[in-house]
Structure formats: structure tokens, C-alpha cells
C-alpha positions in Angstrom: -11.5 15.6 10.0 -14.5 16.6 7.9 -15.7 15.1 4.5 -15.2 18.2 2.8 -11.2 17.5 3.6 -8.9 15.9 1.3 -5.8 13.9 2.2 -2.9 13.2 0.0 0.4 11.4 0.1 3.4 14.1 0.9 6.9 13.7 0.1 7.5 12.4 3.7 4.7 9.8 3.9 5.9 8.5 0.1 9.3 7.9 1.4 7.7 5.9 4.2 5.9 3.6 2.3 8.9 3.3 -0.4 11.1 2.1 2.8 8.4 -0.1 4.0 8.1 -2.0 0.6 11.9 -2.0 0.2 12.0 -3.5 3.7 10.1 -6.5 3.0 11.4 -6.8 -0.6 13.7 -9.5 0.2 14.6 -10.3 -3.8 15.1 -6.9 -4.6 13.0 -7.0 -7.2 11.0 -4.0 -7.2 7.9 -6.3 -6.3 6.2 -8.0 -3.6 5.2 -11.5 -4.1 2.7 -13.2 -1.8 5.0 -13.8 0.6 6.6 -10.6 0.8 3.2 -9.1 1.1 1.7 -11.2 4.1 4.7 -10.8 6.2 4.5 -6.8 5.2 1.0 -7.1 6.7 2.0 -9.1 9.9 3.5 -6.4 11.1 0.0 -4.4 11.4 -4.0 -5.1 12.6 -4.2 -6.8 9.2 -4.0 -6.6 5.2 -6.0 -3.7 4.4 -6.4 -4.9 0.8 -7.2 -8.4 1.0 -7.3 -8.1 -3.5 -4.2 -6.1 -3.6 -3.2 -7.9 -6.7 -5.9 -7.5 -8.7 -6.6 -3.9 -7.9 -3.5 -2.2 -8.6 -0.4 -2.1 -10.8 1.5 -5.7 -10.6 4.1 -7.1 -12.6 3.7 -10.2 -15.2 3.3 -12.5 -11.9 0.5 -10.3 -10.1 3.0 -9.4 -7.8 2.6 -5.7 -6.5 5.0 -2.7 -8.0 5.9 0.0 -6.1 4.4 2.2 -8.4 1.3 -0.2 -7.4 2.1 -0.1 -3.7 2.1 3.6 -3.4 -0.4 4.4 -5.8 -3.0 1.8 -3.5 -1.7 4.1 -0.5 -2.7 7.5 -2.7 -6.0 6.1 -3.3 -6.9 5.8 0.1 -5.5 8.5 1.7 -7.6 10.7 -1.2 -10.7 8.9 -1.8 -11.3 6.5 1.5 -9.7 8.1 4.1 -12.3 8.7 6.4 -13.6 5.0 5.7 -10.8 3.6 6.0 -9.4 5.1 9.0 -12.6 4.6 11.1 -12.7 1.1 10.3 -9.2 -0.5 10.5 
């Protein structure tokens, strides 16, 4: 992929990330607490967002909401896709 191309989160991608979020949202409160977030990223090489609760939409408890989770992935795909994919 060249640097002149852009990537965005499609409807299929949004559904994929929503399903992952919902699978790990064990208490079904539409937010991922620290334990739920840790469990989600145990399925990957690591948490690509170590400061996620300070960089996206959260609830009053600083737990990442679905809106924040999707926003973070949309941001990565739109602005950081080349660097992100080359290091992760």
C-alpha cells in the first residue's frame, strides 16, 4: 500500500470490531473495564493502545466505550495504517 492511499473502517470492519467488543464486554455495560480490555488483547500479540483510556471515548469510570473502541480503530486505519501494520 502506498502512502498516497487511505484506509477506512468499512461496515464489515465496524461489525467485526463491534462483535469483538461485545464478546469481551462480559457485564454488558457497553464499556470495557481494565480486566475486559486486558482479556481482549490477550488474543493478539499485545495491546496496541497502552494508553487507550486516555486517548479515546470513555465512560465516567474511564472504561472504553464501544464508540471509543471503534473510534480508535478508525483512527488507526485512517491515519496510522502504514506505521501500525509495519510494527504490529
